[in-house]
FIROFI-520302 format. One record per residue: x, y, z of N, C-alpha, C in turn; residue number from 0; residue in one letter. Coordinates in pm, whole numbers. Layout:
BEGIN
X,Y,Z,X,Y,Z,X,Y,Z,NUM,A
...
! end
This chain:
BEGIN
54,-145,45,-12,-40,16,105,113,-5,0,M
43,268,-77,158,363,-103,133,433,24,1,E
215,512,39,196,569,201,219,758,168,2,G
172,785,218,185,975,119,249,1017,339,3,I
328,1153,268,433,1196,410,293,1231,490,4,N
317,1285,595,255,1344,677,278,1386,785,5,R
274,1484,882,316,1510,1052,225,1398,1089,6,P
381,1299,1202,328,1233,1288,247,1237,1367,7,P
170,1122,1372,8,1134,1504,57,1045,1602,8,T
-44,1113,1706,-20,984,1826,-23,846,1792,9,P
59,787,1811,-24,637,1789,118,599,1668,10,G
98,676,1610,197,635,1476,347,610,1473,11,S
374,467,1439,543,439,1478,563,552,1329,12,A
567,625,1225,636,704,1203,575,779,1086,13,T
654,897,1027,556,1015,972,502,926,835,14,G
481,850,825,368,778,719,263,730,709,15,T
144,738,651,30,696,683,13,607,514,16,E
-57,498,564,-62,460,445,-192,506,374,17,S
-211,474,257,-328,533,169,-542,489,250,18,D
-423,367,340,-574,293,416,-622,355,573,19,A
-511,397,593,-536,430,698,-550,606,662,20,T
-570,647,594,-634,769,516,-742,749,450,21,I
-835,636,448,-961,604,391,-1046,560,538,22,E
-955,502,650,-1002,450,739,-1106,560,805,23,A
-948,679,855,-1022,809,928,-1150,793,863,24,R
-1149,853,729,-1241,919,630,-1401,854,676,25,R
-1385,718,639,-1542,647,682,-1520,604,844,26,Q
-1440,659,916,-1471,626,1080,-1536,737,1100,27,M
-1520,899,1040,-1542,986,1085,-1703,1060,1037,28,E
-1788,934,866,-1880,927,876,-1958,770,968,29,I
-1867,744,1024,-1966,644,1095,-2005,714,1225,30,C
-1921,782,1248,-1940,828,1413,-2047,908,1380,31,N
-2091,996,1291,-2148,1067,1284,-2297,968,1167,32,A
-2301,921,1185,-2455,804,1186,-2462,718,1291,33,C
-2396,644,1309,-2386,568,1441,-2546,453,1392,34,R
-2575,453,1317,-2667,307,1303,-2608,185,1332,35,Y
-2484,94,1309,-2427,-19,1314,-2404,23,1477,36,C
-2446,110,1571,-2354,122,1732,-2361,-31,1785,37,E
-2504,-162,1736,-2506,-249,1820,-2401,-352,1747,38,G
-2342,-345,1648,-2334,-476,1600,-2196,-502,1625,39,Y
-2063,-458,1686,-2024,-548,1732,-1944,-458,1848,40,C
-1815,-445,1844,-1720,-430,1982,-1641,-239,1898,41,A
-1639,-268,1769,-1554,-157,1684,-1651,17,1758,42,V
-1794,-55,1704,-1858,118,1695,-1888,127,1851,43,F
-1913,90,1953,-1904,127,2067,-1764,236,2105,44,P
-1646,138,2056,-1517,152,2096,-1500,283,2017,45,A
-1591,314,1850,-1565,435,1805,-1617,533,1851,46,M
-1733,554,1888,-1791,630,1984,-1688,749,2061,47,T
-1627,627,2164,-1488,718,2271,-1432,844,2181,48,L
-1423,782,2025,-1305,925,2030,-1399,1024,1892,49,R
-1326,1138,1901,-1378,1259,1834,-1316,1253,1702,50,R
-1101,1218,1731,-1060,1240,1670,-973,1047,1625,51,E
-908,1036,1552,-863,911,1511,-778,920,1484,52,F
-633,901,1565,-507,856,1581,-461,763,1471,53,T
-374,719,1399,-324,644,1372,-361,499,1436,54,T
-274,499,1574,-289,397,1675,-423,358,1697,55,G
-480,436,1693,-651,414,1716,-696,358,1670,56,D
-744,333,1489,-758,297,1334,-717,150,1322,57,L
-560,149,1394,-522,-5,1446,-549,-60,1503,58,T
-577,-6,1578,-668,-71,1711,-822,-122,1718,59,H
-914,-13,1690,-1011,-43,1574,-973,-150,1446,60,L
-905,-158,1364,-927,-230,1289,-906,-371,1375,61,A
-824,-407,1426,-772,-543,1521,-875,-570,1622,62,N
-994,-508,1641,-1092,-521,1741,-1228,-594,1629,63,L
-1200,-538,1498,-1289,-620,1379,-1288,-744,1351,64,C
-1363,-799,1342,-1385,-938,1366,-1439,-969,1237,65,H
-1419,-873,1083,-1501,-933,942,-1651,-1010,946,66,S
-1730,-954,1052,-1850,-1085,1043,-1930,-999,891,67,C
-1832,-860,897,-1924,-791,733,-2129,-731,764,68,K
-2126,-723,922,-2285,-686,908,-2306,-524,867,69,G
-2152,-461,902,-2210,-302,895,-2179,-306,733,70,C
-2100,-383,647,-2117,-345,551,-2254,-326,494,71,Y
-2269,-449,539,-2452,-519,463,-2563,-397,488,72,H
-2567,-386,639,-2627,-330,644,-2653,-176,677,73,A
-2527,-65,597,-2487,36,543,-2585,70,385,74,C
-2606,222,503,-2667,320,343,-2561,321,318,75,Q
-2472,358,328,-2367,427,265,-2260,375,164,76,Y
-2286,220,195,-2203,118,104,-2197,160,-8,77,A
-2072,67,-88,-2119,120,-261,-2203,67,-301,78,P
-2302,44,-356,-2239,253,-495,-2250,339,-427,79,P
-2308,398,-297,-2288,526,-245,-2161,577,-241,80,H
-2163,730,-296,-2059,766,-332,-2002,801,-203,81,P
-2055,786,-96,-1973,773,15,-1866,628,53,82,F
-1909,585,-46,-1815,472,-23,-1743,356,77,83,G
-1913,350,171,-1798,300,319,-1804,158,304,84,I
-1705,119,321,-1660,-60,328,-1524,-22,441,85,N
-1624,-17,541,-1515,-111,657,-1432,-266,641,86,V
-1543,-340,671,-1422,-466,614,-1285,-469,585,87,P
-1325,-413,479,-1249,-404,343,-1113,-336,393,88,E
-1137,-199,419,-1025,-137,485,-994,-136,605,89,T
-1049,-217,704,-974,-237,836,-909,-378,805,90,F
-941,-458,738,-858,-575,676,-760,-540,635,91,A
-743,-408,524,-601,-400,487,-527,-349,607,92,T
-569,-257,682,-477,-216,828,-466,-292,865,93,I
-512,-432,939,-427,-515,963,-328,-620,954,94,R
-374,-635,792,-229,-697,714,-147,-599,747,95,A
-145,-470,671,-48,-372,738,34,-345,857,96,E
-77,-405,1029,16,-394,1135,60,-508,1151,97,S
16,-605,1097,141,-697,1073,268,-738,1035,98,Y
261,-640,979,403,-580,935,477,-507,988,99,A
397,-390,996,439,-287,1084,538,-344,1214,100,E
459,-409,1284,496,-424,1397,574,-606,1409,101,Y
612,-623,1312,662,-788,1302,817,-754,1376,102,A
885,-851,1416,1006,-857,1451,1061,-994,1412,103,W
1206,-1007,1340,1254,-840,1236,1158,-763,1177,104,P
1130,-615,1173,1005,-561,1039,1063,-603,938,105,Q
1128,-639,913,1193,-675,742,1114,-802,715,106,G
1146,-874,791,1048,-1022,789,937,-977,742,107,M
812,-886,813,660,-896,808,627,-831,684,108,G
755,-769,664,731,-667,502,744,-786,367,109,R
832,-890,397,841,-994,292,724,-1069,296,110,A
658,-1053,420,545,-1174,400,414,-1102,343,111,F
400,-965,378,267,-951,351,224,-938,258,112,E
56,-982,272,-34,-1004,136,71,-1075,51,113,R
154,-1169,72,233,-1277,35,238,-1442,61,114,N
120,-1509,6,100,-1646,-2,218,-1711,-70,115,G
305,-1685,-186,372,-1770,-239,510,-1808,-130,116,T
517,-1661,-29,646,-1729,-17,592,-1807,183,117,L
446,-1807,189,387,-1928,247,429,-2030,194,118,V
365,-2077,107,394,-2153,10,575,-2291,10,119,S
599,-2153,-33,805,-2151,-17,883,-2251,63,120,L
816,-2176,196,880,-2237,312,860,-2354,333,121,A
705,-2352,358,707,-2537,375,718,-2643,253,122,A
759,-2593,125,786,-2678,72,961,-2706,117,123,F
998,-2601,150,1200,-2592,188,1149,-2693,285,124,F
1078,-2697,400,1075,-2708,528,1091,-2818,479,125,S
969,-2911,446,953,-3039,426,1070,-3149,311,126,V
1115,-3024,242,1251,-3056,179,1398,-3055,249,127,T
1411,-2973,372,1477,-2981,469,1488,-3114,586,128,L
1371,-3137,608,1377,-3235,715,1378,-3376,613,129,V
1332,-3455,498,1389,-3533,439,1457,-3567,370,130,L
1540,-3463,365,1725,-3524,292,1784,-3545,394,131,L
1751,-3401,533,1817,-3502,694,1832,-3613,731,132,L
1702,-3699,710,1670,-3819,749,1687,-3906,630,133,T
1704,-3856,563,1740,-3977,425,1928,-3938,477,134,M
1998,-3847,487,2132,-3837,515,2159,-3897,646,135,A
2072,-3850,733,2153,-3942,884,2086,-4116,917,136,L
1986,-4157,816,1913,-4260,880,1975,-4376,724,137,Q
1955,-4497,744,1971,-4608,677,1803,-4630,586,138,D
1865,-4649,496,1728,-4653,427,1675,-4775,401,139,P
1730,-4816,485,1627,-4983,515,1578,-4949,670,140,A
1563,-4818,718,1495,-4779,825,1407,-4732,810,141,I
1417,-4581,740,1329,-4539,630,1227,-4588,532,142,L
1207,-4677,497,1132,-4778,439,1090,-4930,474,143,Y
1079,-4930,638,1042,-5080,684,974,-4982,773,144,T
829,-5101,801,788,-5084,872,851,-5063,1096,145,A
851,-5006,1171,900,-4927,1229,784,-4974,1358,146,Q
786,-5069,1473,732,-5081,1554,755,-5083,1714,147,T
653,-5070,1793,749,-5046,1954,791,-4981,1997,148,G
826,-4907,2097,892,-4827,2189,961,-4749,2088,149,T
1023,-4584,2072,1079,-4509,2020,1128,-4526,1910,150,G
963,-4571,1785,1000,-4621,1678,1001,-4483,1617,151,A
893,-4372,1616,965,-4251,1597,1123,-4229,1585,152,F
1187,-4261,1663,1260,-4175,1672,1410,-4276,1640,153,F
1395,-4419,1591,1450,-4470,1530,1414,-4410,1391,154,R
1358,-4342,1329,1356,-4313,1171,1452,-4109,1186,155,V
1382,-4065,1246,1397,-3874,1323,1483,-3932,1417,156,I
1619,-3906,1409,1681,-3944,1558,1598,-3810,1664,157,P
1578,-3858,1769,1521,-3767,1945,1584,-3610,1883,158,Y
1728,-3606,1889,1747,-3446,1956,1759,-3384,1792,159,W
1729,-3433,1709,1690,-3357,1604,1537,-3312,1575,160,L
1464,-3449,1589,1323,-3405,1635,1279,-3280,1692,161,M
1364,-3291,1845,1289,-3189,1951,1382,-3050,1913,162,V
1500,-3071,1875,1592,-2940,1850,1533,-2854,1773,163,G
1454,-2920,1624,1403,-2818,1472,1300,-2777,1583,164,M
1221,-2863,1649,1092,-2809,1716,1083,-2686,1860,165,A
1191,-2682,1959,1185,-2605,2001,1258,-2514,1927,166,S
1324,-2500,1891,1388,-2392,1813,1288,-2289,1720,167,L
1215,-2343,1624,1160,-2278,1524,1070,-2251,1632,168,S
974,-2302,1708,860,-2265,1818,929,-2130,1924,169,F
1026,-2199,1964,1106,-2063,2061,1099,-1954,1975,170,G
1146,-1931,1850,1176,-1841,1776,996,-1733,1763,171,Y
921,-1852,1701,797,-1776,1667,750,-1710,1812,172,A
725,-1805,1878,698,-1726,2052,771,-1610,2046,173,L
899,-1568,2048,979,-1482,2068,937,-1378,1982,174,F
907,-1423,1890,934,-1289,1793,794,-1270,1786,175,A
622,-1312,1819,525,-1290,1859,512,-1227,1924,176,M
635,-1208,2056,564,-1137,2166,680,-966,2190,177,G
808,-1031,2081,838,-891,2070,767,-770,1925,178,M
645,-848,1908,545,-787,1807,468,-751,1927,179,G
376,-806,1993,305,-792,2072,382,-673,2157,180,A
466,-658,2197,490,-564,2267,517,-422,2186,181,V
528,-425,2090,581,-347,1987,417,-290,1978,182,R
307,-385,1940,211,-310,1870,116,-264,2049,183,Y
90,-231,2164,35,-211,2227,59,-137,2282,184,W
262,-110,2247,336,39,2237,230,161,2100,185,R
229,96,2028,226,181,1928,71,213,1925,186,G
-22,111,1980,-151,136,1962,-210,231,2089,187,T
-155,157,2208,-210,242,2287,-81,327,2399,188,A
-44,437,2323,39,520,2347,-3,557,2562,189,P
99,544,2680,94,553,2813,12,435,2874,190,G
-45,295,2765,-103,202,2851,36,143,2936,191,A
136,150,2861,230,63,2981,227,92,3168,192,G
183,239,3146,177,313,3269,51,276,3317,193,Q
-60,250,3252,-174,216,3358,-135,34,3397,194,K
-179,3,3527,-233,-147,3557,-315,-143,3520,195,P
-325,-317,3449,-429,-371,3388,-459,-498,3518,196,V
-593,-427,3540,-688,-544,3617,-726,-644,3611,197,T
-789,-719,3657,-836,-848,3602,-948,-858,3567,198,L
-1060,-767,3624,-1177,-784,3538,-1150,-710,3366,199,A
-1085,-614,3314,-1087,-631,3132,-1031,-741,3181,200,P
-909,-814,3261,-835,-928,3180,-956,-1003,3108,201,V
-1026,-1076,3227,-1163,-1193,3244,-1228,-1113,3144,202,A
-1270,-1019,3118,-1394,-970,2989,-1279,-1042,2853,203,E
-1200,-941,2827,-1111,-1010,2694,-1075,-1182,2697,204,A
-1052,-1268,2755,-1070,-1400,2771,-1169,-1486,2701,205,A
-1304,-1402,2803,-1430,-1484,2775,-1513,-1411,2631,206,V
-1443,-1342,2584,-1454,-1288,2459,-1384,-1372,2338,207,D
-1288,-1353,2351,-1119,-1445,2291,-1237,-1597,2256,208,I
-1241,-1649,2409,-1271,-1797,2429,-1404,-1857,2326,209,L
-1519,-1736,2326,-1681,-1757,2256,-1675,-1678,2128,210,T
-1527,-1618,2098,-1552,-1516,1944,-1688,-1440,1965,211,L
-1696,-1390,2062,-1840,-1311,2089,-1863,-1252,1922,212,R
-1766,-1148,1919,-1782,-1042,1803,-1773,-1148,1709,213,N
-1786,-1262,1659,-1818,-1314,1580,-1924,-1367,1539,214,L
-2006,-1316,1682,-2171,-1325,1654,-2227,-1200,1573,215,G
-2159,-1096,1531,-2245,-951,1526,-2305,-904,1579,216,G
-2424,-867,1545,-2480,-785,1682,-2616,-930,1737,217,G
-2589,-1009,1700,-2635,-1097,1784,-2675,-1207,1753,218,G
-2760,-1166,1572,-2795,-1296,1492,-2676,-1390,1421,219,H
-2526,-1277,1402,-2451,-1414,1301,-2371,-1290,1237,220,G
-2279,-1394,1182,-2209,-1303,1073,-2249,-1306,927,221,C
-2274,-1222,819,-2306,-1186,677,-2178,-1271,580,222,N
-2212,-1423,651,-2067,-1487,597,-2088,-1479,446,223,D
-2187,-1507,361,-2228,-1605,206,-2266,-1443,137,224,L
-2408,-1357,228,-2456,-1226,171,-2545,-1198,276,225,D
-2668,-1101,281,-2693,-1050,378,-2769,-1132,486,226,D
-2787,-1270,499,-2839,-1340,538,-2725,-1361,662,227,S
-2830,-1418,748,-2706,-1409,890,-2678,-1569,932,228,F
-2553,-1558,989,-2521,-1743,974,-2445,-1732,1110,229,A
-2415,-1831,1189,-2332,-1865,1300,-2191,-1952,1220,230,Q
-2196,-1945,1097,-2147,-2086,1027,-1986,-2036,1071,231,A
-1923,-1893,1047,-1793,-1862,1016,-1743,-1877,1157,232,R
-1771,-1853,1286,-1797,-1823,1413,-1754,-1986,1432,233,R
-1843,-2122,1390,-1839,-2224,1433,-1712,-2269,1371,234,H
-1670,-2255,1247,-1545,-2324,1185,-1443,-2325,1291,235,L
-1461,-2131,1304,-1306,-2074,1415,-1333,-2132,1542,236,H
-1421,-2134,1553,-1427,-2242,1707,-1340,-2371,1710,237,H
-1394,-2443,1590,-1352,-2561,1567,-1159,-2570,1515,238,A
-1131,-2429,1448,-985,-2478,1409,-922,-2425,1572,239,M
-975,-2335,1635,-880,-2266,1697,-891,-2357,1816,240,F
-969,-2419,1894,-988,-2570,2010,-963,-2629,1948,241,Y
-934,-2681,1813,-855,-2843,1734,-715,-2822,1757,242,G
-618,-2635,1726,-511,-2621,1722,-480,-2657,1927,243,F
-546,-2575,1992,-522,-2614,2144,-503,-2717,2146,244,M
-585,-2832,2095,-604,-2921,2134,-452,-3043,2134,245,M
-415,-3039,1977,-326,-3056,1889,-191,-3016,1980,246,C
-189,-2906,2028,-88,-2857,2149,-57,-2958,2284,247,F
-193,-2965,2305,-188,-3004,2436,-155,-3149,2423,248,A
-159,-3223,2294,-118,-3364,2271,9,-3376,2267,249,A
84,-3241,2186,195,-3264,2179,268,-3244,2367,250,T
262,-3139,2451,275,-3110,2565,252,-3216,2685,251,T
159,-3313,2623,104,-3484,2761,219,-3513,2728,252,V
278,-3547,2519,328,-3605,2544,499,-3601,2552,253,G
522,-3496,2573,628,-3426,2616,683,-3514,2758,254,A
552,-3448,2850,583,-3441,2993,538,-3604,3026,255,F
469,-3729,2944,566,-3843,2942,686,-3918,2914,256,Y
706,-3845,2799,844,-3885,2765,961,-3874,2858,257,H
964,-3723,2912,1058,-3618,3062,1054,-3740,3161,258,H
910,-3715,3206,844,-3700,3369,865,-3900,3370,259,F
785,-3918,3291,707,-4088,3317,792,-4206,3236,260,M
913,-4127,3173,905,-4283,3151,886,-4331,2970,261,G
776,-4269,2937,698,-4319,2864,702,-4243,2713,262,W
784,-4361,2627,819,-4314,2502,717,-4334,2343,263,K
678,-4224,2288,552,-4284,2203,663,-4382,2110,264,S
567,-4451,1985,410,-4435,1980,377,-4434,2089,265,P
223,-4443,2145,127,-4396,2232,60,-4521,2201,266,H
-26,-4542,2295,-146,-4652,2245,-287,-4534,2229,267,A
-371,-4582,2110,-444,-4510,2041,-553,-4426,2172,268,F
-590,-4518,2242,-692,-4445,2361,-618,-4426,2490,269,L
-480,-4390,2422,-391,-4286,2573,-409,-4167,2553,270,S
-411,-4021,2648,-453,-3920,2626,-363,-3813,2489,271,L
-253,-3830,2523,-208,-3749,2418,-268,-3798,2267,272,P
-274,-3934,2248,-319,-3969,2118,-508,-3918,2094,273,V
-546,-3913,2187,-701,-3847,2169,-706,-3747,2199,274,Q
-597,-3672,2185,-624,-3505,2203,-556,-3459,2056,275,L
-461,-3529,2006,-354,-3527,1905,-479,-3552,1785,276,G
-592,-3717,1816,-655,-3754,1677,-831,-3628,1690,277,T
-877,-3576,1850,-1009,-3495,1791,-928,-3392,1756,278,W
-819,-3323,1815,-751,-3172,1758,-757,-3187,1623,279,G
-679,-3310,1555,-705,-3297,1444,-802,-3344,1335,280,G
-880,-3358,1406,-1013,-3341,1348,-1094,-3281,1314,281,V
-1087,-3184,1431,-1143,-3079,1422,-1054,-2929,1342,282,L
-925,-2897,1357,-844,-2839,1242,-851,-2838,1175,283,L
-902,-3008,1075,-948,-3047,958,-1079,-2906,925,284,C
-1188,-2985,988,-1285,-2908,969,-1326,-2785,951,285,I
-1262,-2693,1116,-1238,-2560,1109,-1161,-2506,940,286,G
-1016,-2537,914,-994,-2493,778,-1079,-2555,681,287,T
-1131,-2633,641,-1172,-2646,512,-1281,-2564,513,288,A
-1372,-2583,628,-1476,-2474,640,-1467,-2333,642,289,G
-1362,-2270,643,-1315,-2166,660,-1294,-2126,514,290,L
-1156,-2213,416,-1135,-2185,288,-1257,-2219,203,291,L
-1405,-2320,232,-1508,-2245,134,-1567,-2166,171,292,W
-1585,-2138,308,-1641,-1977,300,-1571,-1853,255,293,V
-1459,-1851,254,-1354,-1760,141,-1393,-1762,21,294,K
-1427,-1895,-38,-1431,-1916,-217,-1556,-1836,-196,295,T
-1657,-1870,-162,-1841,-1872,-218,-1887,-1690,-90,296,V
-1778,-1616,-64,-1813,-1582,49,-1903,-1430,-81,297,T
-1945,-1295,-53,-1946,-1221,-136,-1821,-1125,-151,298,D
-1743,-1118,-254,-1667,-1034,-227,-1637,-911,-246,299,P
-1764,-802,-221,-1779,-670,-192,-1711,-640,-82,300,G
-1662,-643,6,-1634,-610,164,-1548,-717,172,301,P
-1457,-768,76,-1322,-810,100,-1179,-765,54,302,V
-1124,-794,113,-959,-730,94,-910,-859,-18,303,A
-949,-835,-105,-892,-931,-244,-782,-961,-228,304,K
-674,-866,-215,-493,-880,-224,-458,-925,-153,305,R
-573,-1010,8,-487,-1059,148,-566,-1180,100,306,L
-600,-1203,30,-680,-1379,25,-560,-1504,-21,307,L
-414,-1426,-114,-358,-1532,-129,-285,-1596,-45,308,G
-230,-1494,77,-214,-1562,210,-294,-1627,313,309,G
-391,-1549,281,-487,-1617,348,-493,-1791,331,310,E
-525,-1800,183,-502,-1917,156,-407,-1991,177,311,Y
-311,-1935,204,-203,-2061,200,-152,-2060,350,312,A
-236,-1978,442,-240,-2014,615,-234,-2117,633,313,M
-445,-2130,558,-526,-2199,601,-528,-2361,522,314,L
-433,-2375,419,-380,-2518,362,-310,-2562,420,315,A
-202,-2426,444,-25,-2521,575,-126,-2620,687,316,L
-232,-2538,747,-271,-2569,889,-389,-2750,848,317,L
-428,-2709,742,-523,-2829,725,-443,-2956,663,318,F
-295,-2952,599,-261,-3052,595,-147,-3088,659,319,L
-152,-2946,752,-61,-3043,891,-102,-3138,973,320,I
-262,-3066,1002,-339,-3189,1085,-412,-3354,957,321,S
-380,-3263,822,-446,-3399,758,-283,-3497,797,322,A
-198,-3467,757,-91,-3548,761,-66,-3574,922,323,T
-91,-3549,945,-76,-3615,1133,-215,-3694,1162,324,G
-294,-3703,1100,-434,-3829,1061,-338,-3916,975,325,L
-275,-3893,898,-255,-3975,822,-145,-4044,838,326,L
-62,-3980,945,53,-4042,1027,27,-4151,1076,327,L
-85,-4131,1220,-167,-4187,1253,-214,-4362,1255,328,L
-281,-4283,1102,-309,-4415,1058,-278,-4550,997,329,A
-98,-4490,935,-2,-4572,893,168,-4570,948,330,I
101,-4523,1082,208,-4581,1213,306,-4668,1201,331,R
212,-4785,1145,295,-4936,1236,289,-4993,1068,332,H
337,-4902,923,356,-5024,828,562,-4962,828,333,T
542,-4943,640,708,-4919,572,655,-4759,527,334,G
577,-4694,521,485,-4540,505,529,-4427,602,335,A
568,-4478,675,533,-4390,879,637,-4304,787,336,M
724,-4328,788,869,-4308,815,928,-4146,656,337,G
841,-4135,583,821,-4057,519,726,-4027,489,338,V
631,-3957,594,452,-3973,605,552,-3822,783,339,M
582,-3967,876,646,-3807,1006,744,-3696,934,340,L
854,-3741,872,936,-3633,728,877,-3562,691,341,A
715,-3524,636,647,-3479,594,542,-3391,665,342,I
530,-3451,757,434,-3333,903,544,-3278,961,343,H
661,-3355,977,753,-3266,1101,732,-3111,1023,344,L
770,-3157,878,822,-3026,784,721,-2925,764,345,G
614,-2982,744,501,-2879,804,500,-2802,933,346,L
499,-2842,996,542,-2793,1140,663,-2720,1217,347,V
728,-2737,1077,852,-2644,1072,832,-2526,1055,348,L
745,-2469,921,726,-2450,833,607,-2336,926,349,A
529,-2404,969,432,-2334,1014,502,-2241,1130,350,F
580,-2247,1205,614,-2206,1314,732,-2094,1272,351,F
756,-2164,1149,875,-1985,1098,785,-1882,1033,352,L
664,-1932,1013,633,-1819,927,478,-1751,1013,353,V
488,-1849,1125,371,-1802,1192,339,-1603,1237,354,M
503,-1579,1267,432,-1440,1364,467,-1352,1232,355,P
452,-1396,1087,442,-1335,1013,358,-1353,908,356,Y
242,-1406,964,65,-1449,908,-16,-1366,950,357,S
-122,-1428,897,-223,-1426,947,-279,-1486,1109,358,K
-197,-1562,1094,-213,-1648,1259,-216,-1534,1400,359,M
-102,-1410,1324,-36,-1347,1480,-168,-1233,1547,360,V
-325,-1264,1445,-404,-1175,1423,-447,-1226,1563,361,H
-477,-1308,1637,-527,-1388,1758,-439,-1294,1857,362,G
-275,-1251,1851,-204,-1182,1929,-252,-1057,1950,363,V
-263,-979,1827,-342,-882,1808,-452,-806,1885,364,Y
-548,-951,1782,-712,-940,1860,-706,-917,1994,365,R
-630,-968,2078,-689,-1060,2163,-622,-892,2257,366,G
-504,-837,2250,-469,-755,2302,-566,-609,2281,367,L
-642,-597,2113,-738,-498,2108,-860,-506,2198,368,A
-884,-615,2211,-1000,-648,2335,-965,-621,2490,369,L
-870,-633,2444,-791,-597,2635,-841,-451,2659,370,L
-735,-398,2527,-779,-225,2541,-926,-151,2580,371,R
-986,-294,2456,-1154,-184,2487,-1177,-239,2583,372,N
-1131,-329,2658,-1198,-365,2740,-1200,-300,2873,373,A
-1057,-239,2866,-979,-68,2999,-1102,33,2977,374,Q
-1098,50,2833,-1130,135,2780,-1284,145,2840,375,E
-1392,47,2794,-1477,77,2930,-1485,96,3052,376,K
-1401,103,3076,-1445,69,3244,-1361,256,3299,377,R
-1290,358,3215,-1238,441,3218,-1322,521,3290,378,K
! end
């Protein structure tokens, strides 16, 4: 997005504002005068607390937006009206710009902005790297023959290599996202660091996150496909979020079993880590496949089309991770297990590496936006 040089505004990281930010300010000034959508989601009540809109305010409102599209379909000033109000599209562009602006290191954020090709290439090269390392370190007779019993996975990929790659990539992702979160909070809420965060706003933000309340629009649901209301996108997000958390829990329990109980994988099908991973993988497949379908058939009017490539790539990557994990479970006692294990771990490695620079970071920024919103309501 091209920028226009203008004096820095409070909450702006630089003296340059993007075209989307300038357009968002124009739209919010019109919306603030109209206020028809005040009950639709958290954005519009937060908007009414402001008479002027700094760059930080607009970034905050954009990340507070869950893109339910209800305001677009209800707006009397939406295209083809000369005012051309299209809050979901404009805010989606600002969100993507915020992912790049506050990313650490910033150059990586700019490289991945709106670029699904880089996500795909990262997945390809990560899978290739793991496959090549596996073939270089192991006898082909082990890689292509059935491995059963305790430690079967580690006879294909050495434990030190598996844990080392996972720990380094996941640790890097957490650190980079943490740095981005600090930069985002300071950039969108100047002075917030001097104000104590109390339990009440934290609890409210947590409930909003866990229930995805704002994906319910004004209570009737989102306009997923057209101007009719539905809860499908909210339910699919729930499936993806909780499926992802169950898979993470499965890995955590498996690590606890290995290091503290002395129980090494592969575990029995009815064991806790396998059950968590299985049902988490199923939910993740359903959520990602469903959201891919929604993006394909949704009304293109309130959609930022230039962002779709990266969003499709990340959803596809998450789907492939869950699908290969389930397939690995199904064939783990066969000679195909070794190759499938390497493919699955390669995809996981790619996901961790691109996560801080992809739309996945919206979970962090949106959570902080909900926290700031909960604090503002208590002033």
